[in-house]
C-alpha positions in Angstrom: 0.2 0.4 0.3 2.5 2.5 0.7 5.5 1.0 -0.8 5.2 3.4 -3.7 5.9 6.5 -1.9 8.9 4.7 0.0 12.1 5.8 0.0 15.2 4.3 -0.6 16.8 5.0 2.9 16.5 1.5 4.6 15.1 2.7 8.0 12.7 4.7 6.6 11.4 1.8 4.2 11.5 0.0 7.5 8.9 2.2 9.5 7.0 1.9 6.4 6.7 -2.0 6.1 6.0 -1.9 10.4 3.1 0.9 9.8 1.9 -1.2 6.7 2.0 -4.3 8.4 0.0 -3.1 11.5 -2.9 -1.3 9.7 -2.6 -4.8 7.8 -3.1 -6.2 11.2 -5.4 -3.8 12.5 -8.0 -4.2 9.0 -8.0 -7.4 9.1 -8.7 -8.1 13.1 -11.5 -5.6 12.8 -13.0 -7.7 9.7 -12.8 -10.8 11.7 
């Protein structure tokens, strides 16, 4: 989801990845 605006900076990329996972997990839990 957020990957298209993720910079090449590994640290920022990791933060966006973690954020994306949290959002996906929260959304999945809400739909379940």
